[in-house]
C-alpha positions as CSV (number, residue, x, y, z in Angstrom):
1,M,0.1,-0.1,-0.1
2,I,1.4,3.5,-0.9
3,L,0.4,6.1,1.7
4,Y,0.5,9.7,0.5
5,I,0.6,12.0,3.4
6,A,-0.4,15.4,2.8
7,E,-0.2,18.6,4.4
8,K,-3.9,19.6,4.8
9,P,-7.2,17.6,3.7
10,S,-7.6,20.0,0.3
11,L,-4.6,18.5,-0.9
12,G,-5.4,15.0,-0.1
13,R,-8.8,15.3,-1.8
14,A,-6.9,16.8,-4.8
15,I,-4.4,13.3,-4.8
16,A,-7.4,11.2,-4.2
17,D,-9.2,12.6,-6.7
18,V,-6.6,11.3,-9.5
19,L,-6.3,7.9,-7.8
20,P,-8.4,4.7,-9.0
21,R,-12.2,4.8,-8.3
22,P,-14.2,3.7,-6.4
23,H,-13.2,5.4,-3.1
24,K,-13.7,4.6,0.4
25,K,-13.6,7.3,2.8
26,G,-12.4,6.8,6.2
27,E,-12.3,9.1,9.2
28,G,-9.4,11.1,8.6
29,F,-8.2,9.4,5.2
30,I,-9.6,8.1,1.6
31,Q,-8.7,4.9,-0.1
32,A,-8.6,4.3,-3.7
33,A,-9.8,1.1,-5.4
34,N,-6.1,-0.4,-5.5
35,G,-5.9,-0.4,-1.8
36,D,-3.7,3.0,-2.1
37,C,-4.2,5.5,0.9
38,V,-4.4,9.4,1.2
39,S,-4.1,11.0,4.7
40,W,-3.4,14.4,6.0
41,C,-1.9,16.4,8.8
42,V,-4.0,19.5,9.4
43,G,-1.4,21.7,9.5
44,H,1.5,20.7,12.3
45,L,0.1,17.6,14.2
46,L,3.0,18.2,16.6
47,E,4.7,21.0,18.4
48,Q,7.7,21.7,20.7
49,A,7.4,20.8,24.3
50,P,7.0,23.3,26.7
51,P,9.7,24.1,29.3
52,D,8.0,22.6,32.3
53,A,8.1,19.3,29.7
54,Y,11.9,19.4,30.4
55,H,11.7,19.9,33.9
56,P,8.6,20.9,36.5
57,D,10.5,23.9,38.1
58,Y,9.9,25.8,34.8
59,K,6.5,26.0,35.1
60,S,7.2,29.5,37.2
61,W,9.0,31.9,35.1
62,K,12.3,32.6,37.3
63,F,15.4,34.6,36.1
64,E,17.9,32.3,37.6
65,H,16.6,29.3,35.1
66,L,17.7,30.8,32.2
67,P,18.4,30.2,29.7
68,I,16.7,26.9,29.0
69,V,18.4,24.8,26.3
70,P,17.1,21.2,26.2
71,D,19.6,18.5,26.3
72,K,17.2,16.0,24.0
73,W,14.7,18.0,22.4
74,Q,10.7,16.9,22.6
75,L,7.8,17.2,20.3
76,Q,4.3,16.4,21.6
77,P,0.7,16.0,19.6
78,K,-1.4,18.9,19.4
79,A,-4.5,18.3,21.5
80,A,-6.9,19.4,18.8
81,T,-5.4,17.3,16.3
82,R,-4.6,13.9,18.4
83,S,-7.1,11.8,16.8
84,Q,-5.5,12.5,13.3
85,L,-2.2,11.5,14.4
86,S,-3.3,8.1,15.7
87,V,-4.7,7.9,12.2
88,L,-1.7,8.3,10.7
89,K,0.3,6.2,13.2
90,K,-2.2,3.1,11.8
91,L,-1.6,3.8,8.4
92,V,2.0,4.3,8.4
93,K,2.4,0.7,10.0
94,Q,0.0,-0.6,7.1
95,A,1.9,1.1,4.4
96,T,4.8,-0.5,2.1
97,T,5.7,2.7,0.6
98,L,5.3,6.5,2.1
99,V,4.9,9.4,0.1
100,N,5.6,13.0,1.6
101,A,2.7,15.2,0.2
102,G,3.7,18.4,2.2
103,D,3.6,21.7,0.5
104,P,6.5,22.5,-1.7
105,D,8.2,24.8,0.8
106,R,10.9,24.2,3.8
107,E,7.8,24.2,6.6
108,G,5.6,21.6,4.3
109,Q,8.6,19.7,4.3
110,L,9.1,19.3,8.1
111,L,5.6,19.0,8.7
112,V,5.3,15.7,7.4
113,D,9.0,14.2,7.8
114,E,8.6,15.3,11.6
115,V,5.7,13.0,11.8
116,I,7.4,10.1,10.1
117,A,10.3,10.6,12.6
118,Y,7.8,10.8,15.8
119,L,6.2,7.6,14.4
120,G,9.5,5.6,14.3
121,V,9.7,5.0,10.8
122,T,13.5,3.4,10.2
123,G,15.3,1.2,7.7
124,D,14.3,0.3,4.2
125,K,11.0,2.0,4.5
126,L,12.5,5.2,5.9
127,Y,15.3,5.2,3.3
128,Q,12.7,4.6,0.3
129,I,10.0,7.6,1.0
130,Q,9.4,9.6,-1.7
131,R,8.7,13.4,-2.3
132,L,5.6,14.5,-4.1
133,L,5.7,18.3,-5.3
134,I,2.4,19.8,-5.9
135,S,1.5,23.6,-6.8
136,D,-1.6,23.3,-8.5
137,L,-4.5,21.2,-7.3
138,N,-6.2,20.8,-10.8
139,P,-6.5,17.1,-11.5
140,Q,-4.2,17.4,-14.7
141,A,-1.1,19.2,-12.6
142,V,-1.9,16.7,-9.6
143,K,-1.4,13.5,-12.5
144,R,2.1,15.4,-13.7
145,A,3.0,15.8,-10.0
146,L,2.6,12.0,-9.5
147,S,4.5,10.9,-12.6
148,Q,7.5,13.0,-11.2
149,L,7.9,11.7,-7.7
150,R,11.6,12.3,-6.4
151,S,13.6,10.8,-3.2
152,N,12.3,12.4,-0.1
153,R,16.0,12.3,0.8
154,E,17.0,14.9,-1.8
155,F,14.9,17.4,0.8
156,I,16.7,16.6,3.7
157,P,18.4,20.0,4.0
158,L,15.4,21.9,3.5
159,S,13.8,19.8,6.6
160,T,16.8,20.6,8.4
161,C,16.5,24.3,7.6
162,A,13.3,24.2,8.7
163,L,13.9,22.2,12.0
164,A,16.8,24.9,13.0
165,R,14.5,27.6,12.7
166,S,11.8,26.0,14.8
167,R,14.3,25.2,17.7
168,A,16.3,28.5,17.2
169,D,13.0,30.7,17.6
170,W,11.8,28.5,20.3
171,L,14.9,29.4,22.4
172,Y,15.2,32.6,21.3
173,G,11.7,34.1,21.6
174,M,11.1,31.9,25.0
175,N,14.1,32.7,27.1
176,M,13.9,36.4,25.9
177,T,10.3,36.6,26.5
178,R,10.9,35.2,30.2
179,A,13.5,37.5,31.0
180,Y,12.0,41.0,29.7
181,T,8.7,39.9,31.7
182,I,10.4,39.0,34.5
183,Q,12.6,42.4,34.5
184,G,9.4,44.3,33.4
185,Q,7.8,43.8,36.5
186,K,10.4,45.0,38.7
187,V,9.9,48.3,37.0
188,G,5.8,47.7,37.2
189,Y,5.4,46.7,33.7
190,Q,2.0,44.9,33.5
191,G,1.7,42.0,31.2
192,V,3.6,39.6,29.0
193,L,6.9,41.1,26.7
194,S,7.0,39.0,24.0
195,V,10.3,39.0,22.4
196,G,11.1,37.1,19.2
197,R,13.8,36.7,16.5
198,V,11.6,38.2,13.5
199,Q,9.0,40.1,15.3
200,T,11.3,42.3,17.6
201,P,13.6,43.7,14.8
202,L,10.5,44.5,12.7
203,L,9.2,46.3,15.4
204,G,12.3,48.1,15.7
205,L,12.2,49.3,12.1
206,V,8.8,51.1,12.8
207,V,10.1,52.3,16.1
208,R,13.1,54.1,14.7
209,R,11.2,55.4,11.8
210,D,8.5,57.2,14.2
211,E,11.6,58.4,16.0
212,D,12.9,59.9,12.8
213,I,9.8,61.4,11.8
214,A,9.2,62.8,15.1
215,N,12.7,64.2,15.5
216,F,12.8,66.0,12.2
217,Q,13.5,69.2,11.6
218,S,12.3,70.4,7.8
219,K,15.0,72.8,6.3
220,P,14.2,74.6,3.0
221,F,16.5,73.8,-0.1
222,Y,16.8,75.6,-3.5
223,E,16.8,74.1,-7.1
224,V,17.0,76.4,-10.6
225,L,15.2,75.7,-13.6
226,A,16.7,77.2,-17.2
227,H,13.6,78.1,-19.8
228,L,15.4,77.6,-23.0
229,T,13.9,78.3,-26.5
230,T,15.3,77.4,-29.8
231,Q,15.7,79.6,-32.6
232,Q,12.3,78.3,-33.9
233,Q,10.6,79.2,-30.9
234,E,10.3,75.7,-29.3
235,G,10.8,75.7,-25.8
236,F,11.6,73.3,-22.9
237,S,13.6,73.3,-19.6
238,A,16.7,72.1,-17.9
239,K,17.8,71.6,-14.0
240,W,20.9,73.4,-12.7
241,Q,23.4,70.9,-11.8
242,P,25.7,72.6,-9.0
243,S,29.2,72.4,-9.3
244,D,31.9,71.1,-6.8
245,A,32.8,74.6,-5.8
246,C,29.3,74.3,-4.7
247,L,29.8,71.6,-2.1
248,P,30.4,73.9,1.0
249,Y,26.7,75.2,0.6
250,M,25.2,71.4,-0.1
251,D,24.0,69.2,2.1
252,A,24.6,65.2,2.3
253,D,22.1,64.2,-0.6
254,G,23.3,67.0,-3.1
255,R,20.5,69.7,-2.3
256,V,21.6,73.2,-2.1
257,L,20.8,75.0,1.2
258,A,21.9,78.8,0.4
259,K,19.3,80.8,-1.4
260,G,21.7,83.4,-2.2
261,L,23.7,80.9,-4.1
262,A,20.7,79.6,-6.1
263,Q,19.3,83.2,-6.5
264,N,22.8,84.1,-8.0
265,V,22.5,81.5,-10.5
266,V,19.1,82.8,-12.1
267,N,20.5,86.3,-12.1
268,R,23.4,85.1,-14.4
269,I,21.5,83.0,-16.9
270,T,18.6,85.2,-17.5
271,N,18.2,86.5,-21.0
272,Q,21.7,85.0,-21.7
273,P,23.0,82.6,-24.6
274,A,23.2,78.7,-24.2
275,R,24.5,75.8,-26.2
276,V,24.1,72.1,-26.3
277,T,27.2,70.8,-25.2
278,Q,26.2,67.1,-24.6
279,L,23.5,65.2,-26.4
280,T,22.6,61.6,-26.6
281,S,19.8,59.4,-27.7
282,K,19.4,55.6,-27.5
283,D,16.9,53.3,-28.1
284,K,15.8,51.4,-25.3
285,Q,13.7,48.3,-24.2
286,Q,12.4,47.1,-20.9
287,A,11.2,43.7,-20.1
288,A,7.9,43.0,-18.7
289,P,7.9,42.4,-14.9
290,L,8.2,39.1,-13.6
291,P,5.3,37.0,-12.3
292,Y,4.6,37.6,-8.6
293,S,6.1,35.9,-5.5
294,L,3.7,36.3,-2.7
295,S,5.8,39.5,-1.2
296,A,5.6,41.1,-4.5
297,L,2.0,40.6,-4.5
298,Q,1.2,41.5,-1.1
299,I,3.6,44.6,-1.8
300,D,1.3,45.5,-5.0
301,A,-2.2,44.8,-3.4
302,A,-1.3,46.9,-0.8
303,K,-0.3,49.9,-2.9
304,R,-3.4,49.6,-5.5
305,F,-6.0,47.8,-3.8
306,G,-5.2,48.5,0.3
307,M,-5.1,45.3,1.1
308,S,-3.2,43.8,4.4
309,A,-0.4,41.4,3.8
310,K,-2.9,38.8,5.6
311,E,-5.8,39.8,3.4
312,V,-3.7,38.7,0.4
313,L,-2.1,35.6,2.0
314,D,-6.0,34.3,3.0
315,T,-7.4,35.4,-0.5
316,C,-4.7,33.7,-2.3
317,Q,-5.1,30.7,-0.2
318,S,-8.9,30.6,-1.3
319,L,-8.2,31.1,-5.0
320,Y,-5.6,28.3,-4.8
321,E,-7.7,25.4,-2.4
322,R,-11.2,26.3,-3.1
323,H,-11.3,27.8,-6.8
324,K,-8.0,25.9,-8.0
325,L,-7.4,29.2,-10.1
326,I,-3.7,30.2,-9.1
327,T,-0.6,27.7,-8.1
328,Y,0.9,27.3,-4.6
329,P,0.9,30.9,-3.1
330,R,3.4,31.0,-0.3
331,S,6.0,31.0,-2.9
332,D,9.3,33.3,-2.7
333,S,10.1,32.3,-6.4
334,R,9.2,34.9,-9.5
335,Y,10.6,32.6,-11.8
336,L,9.5,29.5,-13.8
337,P,10.7,26.1,-14.5
338,L,11.7,26.0,-18.3
339,E,9.0,22.5,-18.9
340,Q,6.5,25.2,-17.7
341,H,6.3,26.9,-20.7
342,S,5.0,24.2,-22.6
343,L,1.7,24.7,-20.6
344,A,1.8,28.2,-21.5
345,P,-1.3,27.7,-24.4
346,L,-3.4,26.0,-22.2
347,V,-2.9,28.8,-19.6
348,L,-3.3,31.4,-22.1
349,K,-6.8,29.6,-23.2
350,A,-8.2,29.5,-19.8
351,I,-7.3,33.1,-18.9
352,S,-8.7,34.1,-22.5
353,Q,-12.1,32.3,-21.7
354,G,-12.3,33.1,-18.2
355,A,-10.9,36.8,-18.1
356,S,-11.3,38.1,-21.5
357,E,-11.2,41.4,-20.2
358,L,-7.7,41.4,-19.7
359,I,-7.0,41.5,-23.5
360,Q,-9.8,43.0,-25.0
361,G,-8.9,45.7,-27.6
362,I,-5.2,45.1,-27.8
363,D,-2.7,42.4,-29.3
364,M,-2.9,38.8,-28.6
365,P,-0.4,37.3,-26.4
366,D,2.3,35.0,-28.2
367,P,2.7,31.9,-26.3
368,R,5.7,31.5,-28.4
369,L,7.6,33.9,-26.7
370,K,10.0,33.2,-23.8
371,S,10.7,35.7,-21.1
372,K,13.4,35.9,-18.6
373,A,10.6,34.4,-16.3
374,W,11.7,30.9,-17.3
375,D,14.6,30.1,-15.7
376,D,15.5,26.5,-14.0
377,K,18.5,28.2,-12.5
378,K,16.3,30.2,-10.3
379,V,13.7,28.1,-9.3
380,D,13.9,25.7,-6.4
381,A,11.1,24.1,-4.4
382,H,8.4,26.1,-5.9
383,H,7.9,28.5,-8.5
384,A,6.4,31.7,-9.4
385,I,2.4,32.4,-8.5
386,I,0.6,32.1,-12.0
387,P,-2.8,31.2,-13.0
388,T,-3.7,27.4,-13.4
389,E,-5.2,25.8,-16.6
390,K,-9.1,26.2,-15.5
391,P,-10.9,28.9,-16.7
392,A,-12.1,31.0,-13.9
393,Q,-15.8,32.0,-13.2
394,L,-15.4,35.6,-11.9
395,S,-19.0,36.0,-11.1
396,S,-18.5,33.1,-8.3
397,L,-15.7,35.1,-6.9
398,S,-15.4,37.7,-4.0
399,G,-15.0,41.2,-5.1
400,R,-11.1,40.6,-3.5
401,E,-10.7,37.0,-4.9
402,K,-11.4,38.6,-8.6
403,Q,-8.9,41.6,-8.0
404,L,-6.1,39.3,-6.9
405,Y,-6.8,36.6,-9.8
406,L,-6.6,39.7,-12.4
407,H,-3.7,41.0,-11.1
408,I,-1.8,37.4,-11.1
409,A,-3.2,36.5,-14.4
410,R,-2.2,39.9,-15.9
411,Q,1.3,39.3,-14.7
412,Y,1.7,36.4,-16.3
413,V,0.0,37.3,-19.9
414,A,2.6,39.9,-19.7
415,Q,5.2,37.3,-20.4
416,F,3.8,36.9,-23.7
417,Y,4.0,40.4,-25.0
418,P,7.3,42.2,-26.8
419,A,9.3,44.5,-24.6
420,Y,8.2,47.9,-24.1
421,C,10.5,50.3,-26.4
422,Y,11.0,53.7,-26.5
423,R,14.0,56.5,-27.2
424,E,15.5,57.9,-24.3
425,T,17.0,61.9,-25.1
426,A,19.5,63.2,-22.7
427,V,20.3,67.1,-22.6
428,Q,23.1,68.9,-21.3
429,V,23.2,72.4,-22.2
430,T,26.1,75.0,-20.5
431,I,24.7,78.8,-19.6
432,A,27.2,81.4,-18.4
433,G,29.6,78.5,-17.6
434,G,27.2,76.6,-15.7
435,L,25.5,73.0,-16.5
436,F,21.7,72.3,-16.8
437,T,20.3,69.0,-17.7
438,T,17.0,67.5,-18.6
439,K,16.1,64.1,-20.1
440,A,13.2,62.7,-22.6
441,R,11.4,59.6,-23.4
442,Q,9.8,58.9,-26.9
443,Q,7.2,55.5,-26.7
444,Q,7.8,53.7,-29.9
445,S,5.8,50.8,-29.0
446,L,3.9,49.7,-26.0
447,G,4.5,45.6,-25.6
448,W,3.7,44.4,-22.6
449,K,2.4,47.8,-21.2
450,Q,-1.1,47.4,-23.1
451,L,-2.2,45.0,-20.6
452,F,-1.6,47.7,-18.0
453,V,-2.9,50.8,-20.1
454,Q,-6.1,48.5,-20.3
455,Q,-6.0,47.8,-16.4
456,T,-6.5,51.2,-16.0
457,H,-9.3,51.4,-18.6
458,Q,-11.1,48.5,-17.0
459,G,-10.9,50.5,-13.4
460,D,-9.0,48.0,-11.0
461,Q,-8.8,51.3,-9.0
462,P,-9.9,54.9,-10.7
463,H,-6.6,56.4,-8.6
464,Q,-4.2,53.9,-9.6
465,Q,-1.1,54.2,-12.3
466,P,-1.4,52.1,-15.4
467,Q,2.0,50.1,-14.3
468,A,2.8,47.4,-12.3
469,T,5.0,47.9,-9.2
470,Q,8.0,47.0,-10.8
471,Q,7.5,49.4,-13.4
472,A,6.3,51.8,-11.3
473,E,9.5,52.0,-9.0
474,Q,11.6,52.2,-12.2
475,D,9.2,55.1,-13.4
476,D,9.8,57.0,-9.9
477,E,13.6,57.0,-10.5
478,Q,12.8,58.8,-13.9
479,D,11.1,61.7,-12.3
480,E,13.2,64.2,-14.2
481,L,11.9,62.8,-17.6
482,T,10.0,65.1,-19.9
483,D,7.5,63.6,-22.6
484,L,8.9,65.6,-25.5
485,L,11.9,67.6,-26.4
486,P,12.5,69.8,-29.7
487,P,14.7,68.7,-32.4
488,L,18.3,69.5,-30.9
489,T,21.8,69.0,-32.3
490,L,25.1,69.0,-30.4
491,G,26.6,72.5,-30.5
492,Q,23.4,74.0,-31.4
493,S,22.7,77.7,-30.3
494,L,19.8,78.1,-27.7
495,H,18.4,81.3,-25.6
496,C,17.8,81.1,-21.9
497,L,14.9,83.5,-21.5
498,R,14.8,83.4,-17.7
499,G,16.1,81.2,-14.8
500,E,13.4,80.4,-12.2
501,L,14.2,79.7,-8.2
502,V,12.3,76.8,-6.7
503,E,12.0,76.8,-3.1
504,K,11.5,73.3,-1.6
505,Q,11.2,71.9,1.7
506,T,13.0,68.4,3.1
507,Q,10.6,66.1,3.7
508,P,10.4,63.6,7.0
509,P,10.8,60.0,6.1
510,K,7.2,58.4,5.5
511,A,5.6,56.3,8.1
512,F,5.4,52.9,7.4
513,T,2.1,51.2,5.3
514,D,1.8,47.6,4.6
515,A,3.3,48.0,1.7
516,T,6.4,49.8,2.2
517,L,6.7,47.3,5.6
518,L,6.5,44.3,3.7
519,S,9.0,46.1,1.3
520,A,11.5,46.4,3.8
521,M,11.3,42.8,5.2
522,T,12.1,41.5,1.4
523,G,14.9,44.1,1.4
524,I,16.0,43.8,5.0
525,S,19.8,44.7,3.6
526,R,18.9,48.0,3.0
527,Y,18.3,48.6,7.0
528,V,21.3,46.5,8.2
529,T,24.3,48.8,9.8
530,D,27.2,46.8,9.2
531,P,28.5,47.1,5.8
532,E,30.2,43.5,5.4
533,I,26.8,41.9,6.6
534,R,24.9,44.1,4.3
535,K,27.2,42.5,1.8
536,I,26.5,39.0,2.5
537,L,22.8,39.7,2.6
538,K,22.4,41.1,-0.9
539,E,21.5,37.8,-2.1
540,T,19.7,36.3,0.7
541,D,18.0,39.2,2.3
542,G,14.7,39.0,4.0
543,L,13.2,39.2,7.5
544,G,10.8,36.4,7.8
545,T,9.7,34.1,5.2
546,E,6.9,34.4,2.1
547,A,4.8,32.0,4.4
548,T,5.5,34.3,7.9
549,R,5.7,37.7,7.0
550,A,1.9,39.0,7.1
551,G,1.3,36.5,10.3
552,I,4.3,38.6,12.0
553,I,3.1,42.0,11.1
554,E,-0.4,41.0,12.5
555,L,1.1,39.5,15.8
556,L,2.7,42.7,16.3
557,F,-1.0,44.3,16.2
558,K,-2.3,41.8,18.5
559,R,-0.1,42.0,21.3
560,G,-0.5,45.7,21.2
561,F,3.2,46.6,20.1
562,L,1.9,48.5,16.6
563,Q,-1.4,50.4,15.6
564,R,-2.6,51.6,12.3
565,Q,-3.5,55.4,11.7
566,G,-5.3,55.3,8.6
567,K,-3.3,53.9,6.2
568,T,0.0,54.2,8.3
569,I,1.5,51.6,10.8
570,V,2.9,53.1,13.6
571,S,4.5,52.1,17.1
572,T,2.7,52.3,20.4
573,N,3.7,53.8,23.7
574,V,4.5,49.9,24.7
575,G,6.2,48.9,21.2
576,R,8.6,51.8,21.5
577,G,9.1,51.2,25.6
578,L,10.1,47.3,24.5
579,I,12.5,48.5,21.8
580,N,14.1,51.1,24.0
581,S,14.5,48.3,26.8
582,L,16.4,45.8,24.8
583,P,20.0,45.9,23.7
584,A,20.4,47.0,19.7
585,S,21.3,43.7,18.8
586,A,17.9,42.4,19.8
587,T,16.2,45.3,17.7
588,T,18.1,45.4,14.6
589,P,17.4,43.0,11.6
590,D,21.4,42.3,11.5
591,M,21.6,39.0,13.6
592,T,18.2,37.6,12.3
593,A,19.3,38.4,8.6
594,L,22.7,36.7,9.6
595,W,20.4,33.3,10.7
596,E,18.2,33.7,7.6
597,A,21.5,33.6,5.8
598,S,22.8,30.7,7.4
599,L,19.1,29.0,7.1
600,N,19.9,29.2,3.3
601,G,23.1,27.7,3.8
602,I,21.9,24.6,5.5
603,C,19.1,24.4,2.5
604,H,21.7,24.0,0.2
605,K,24.4,21.7,2.2
606,E,26.7,24.7,3.2
607,I,26.3,24.8,6.6
608,S,25.6,21.8,8.9
609,Y,22.7,22.1,11.7
610,Q,25.5,22.2,14.5
611,G,27.2,25.1,12.4
612,F,24.3,26.8,12.7
613,M,22.8,26.1,16.3
614,Q,26.1,26.5,18.4
615,P,27.4,29.9,17.1
616,L,23.6,31.2,17.9
617,L,23.9,29.9,21.4
618,A,27.0,31.8,22.0
619,T,25.8,35.1,20.7
620,L,22.4,34.7,22.6
621,H,24.5,33.9,26.1
622,S,25.2,38.0,26.4
623,L,21.7,38.7,25.6
624,I,20.2,37.2,28.7
625,Q,23.4,38.6,30.8
626,H,22.3,42.1,29.4
627,A,18.4,41.5,30.6
628,G,19.5,40.5,33.9
629,A,22.3,43.3,34.3
630,Q,19.9,46.3,33.8
631,L,15.9,47.4,34.3
632,P,13.9,48.2,31.6
633,A,13.1,51.9,32.3
634,A,11.3,52.5,29.2
635,L,8.6,50.3,30.5
636,N,8.0,51.7,33.7
637,G,4.5,51.8,34.5
638,L,2.9,51.0,31.2
639,K,0.3,48.1,30.8
640,G,0.4,45.2,28.1
641,Q,-2.3,44.6,25.6
642,G,-5.1,43.0,27.5
643,Y,-4.0,42.8,30.6
644,Q,-6.2,41.7,33.7
645,G,-3.6,41.4,36.3
646,A,-3.4,38.7,38.5
647,K,-7.0,37.9,39.6
648,G,-7.9,34.6,39.8
649,R,-4.4,33.0,39.6
650,K,-2.2,31.8,42.3
651,S,0.2,34.1,43.5
652,G,3.4,33.8,42.0
653,Q,1.8,32.1,38.6
654,R,2.0,33.7,35.0
655,K,-1.0,34.3,33.1
656,S,0.7,31.6,30.7
657,T,3.8,29.9,30.0
658,H,3.8,31.6,26.6
659,P,2.3,34.5,24.9
660,K,-0.8,33.0,22.8
661,R,0.5,31.5,19.3
662,P,-1.0,33.1,16.2
663,I,-3.3,30.7,13.7
664,S,-0.5,30.8,11.1
665,R,1.2,27.4,11.6
666,T,4.9,28.9,10.8
667,S,4.7,32.1,12.5
668,P,8.1,32.8,14.1
669,S,6.4,33.8,17.5
670,K,5.1,29.9,17.6
671,K,6.8,29.9,21.1
672,S,8.3,33.2,21.1
673,S,11.9,32.3,21.9
674,S,15.1,33.5,23.2
675,I,18.4,31.4,23.8
676,T,20.7,32.9,25.9
677,A,23.6,31.7,28.3
678,S,23.3,30.4,31.4
679,S,25.8,29.9,34.6
680,K,24.6,26.3,34.6
681,K,26.4,24.3,31.4
682,S,23.8,23.1,29.4
683,T,24.7,21.5,26.2
684,M,22.8,20.4,23.2
685,T,23.1,16.7,22.4
686,T,21.1,16.9,19.0
687,K,23.4,15.1,16.5
688,A,24.5,17.6,13.5
689,I,23.5,17.3,10.0
690,V,25.7,16.6,7.0
691,P,23.4,15.2,4.4
692,Q,26.2,15.4,1.6
693,R,28.2,13.1,3.8
694,R,25.5,10.5,5.0
695,E,23.1,9.7,2.4
696,R,21.0,7.5,4.4
697,Q,20.6,10.4,7.1
698,S,17.1,11.6,7.6
699,L,15.2,13.9,10.2
700,S,14.5,11.1,12.5
701,E,18.0,11.1,13.1
702,V,18.2,14.6,14.1
703,V,15.0,14.4,16.2
């Protein structure tokens, strides 16, 4: 008997639908006519054991216990899903072959692997486990996936990466949360102070931005425009470029702060001859924006539709599981495997049938075109989010579902249009010894941009721009461009009719929004202070994962550390107090971003499990010492979210051993964590994982 172990019932049913009929449905499983079975996990069936599972004294929160570091890690069944674990235990014993059908990411890999290890599978049965990777729940896609099973041993590094992340988060969050909650009580803080590897640096980003805004002092700066005309009386304008001699009168961003200097330039160039001293004109092309990863979609949807990260994820899950209209949504990739290109005619046909409005009135997409999105080297466990081969019934979708489906479909269809072509002209004009520049872009052919002009006409949002996010960002950088310039030649004589002094004010940084906070999480290297670390993180940056970012942001709201003011996200008094009480290393992204880089190293067999865990333990030792060395005065007298006091609880006990966990299965605060050192010499006896050296090694040997 082959037993397929899916991550969720929806995936289990999708697998069963393509197995021989008739089916026999049991409690927690489906059996096919050939005897094979499909069962599922309902998310994580197991969870890290609480501290008191290692020693009963740990039930009470005392600083002298910290750090709590298990000698031998323990998992325990979740109470709510214990019955499903029993179903799997019986089926695993009966099965001759096991197939891991978890979601195609590191958490999905671990979720099934940890159950197999917990149930004691060993020997050849363990060695012969296969891996089923499904990113599309439609029958034809599931059949293709079943014909492409791989050895589960190939994914040991992915599982090990998830295991290391889970344990590290437990250690860091649990120890740090206990340490600062205990210390906070000493200054009168009422409530649990949750500290996490990802949530706390993210909160730190918001707090520092809020402080920068509060402390900002606006200053005037000055620009000069030259209004020029040709002999044919055709006019245009160019902007002054200050020379090095002006540096003493400029700020670090190159803005002129001396009004007198700018006014002098205005006086010198008014009614003066000018000459074109540089002229370049180039034909350029711009490729279509790549298909979406989850974060790219969340950022774009926040800008266009005002959707939160969680709302985008939940809507995508519905489009994937319920409607089967898009591929696996928790993807961090914007690329597609080459073999997927052969399915383009089928996907485009489904889009034209179900969402014909996307291409009405414009050129038809050409399925023979192959954009840079198809690249096997940039595709790992999962690929970009794209539409499936199933035509959509838009009338059956909610408003949000329709918006996101059309958005995802449009981005995919764009891959089958030519590049956007234009001519860019750059002009340098010399007037009275000063340099003035301008640029212009002349459109030659719209190419893929036809789709996004069409988007505006169809009214995704009346106020939105017709470009995709990537395009909009590039256009923002070209804000000096004008649409048209008169015909110009190198050396041509011009006349400056007048100079214009333009006074502007420096602006404070903008408060975070859903879109910009997600953008900060995905491009975290921009906020890393150490230049060497920033260099390392250029390729591996990212705070949290695609699956967890939405949950982390929502968690900070739930715990009263963040709040919304209109469309902006700002910190609360408690959030600022916590950040100002912690050491900088716990509130900046440097440390956790390096952790993510190391976790990626485990996935690619570059770092072992112990190579990640041991330095982590050593680094975090100092954090507990720091917590015990000083009191968090910034929290004096504050109350935590929903704090109810000690009424009804026994003296000396906390409300709970851990802050409440979010619903998201992969949230890093799962057991909010913190490792640190201890006077007692607690060591980890977990075996190191080196899959490349021992082919037969599996997760069970680590657990």
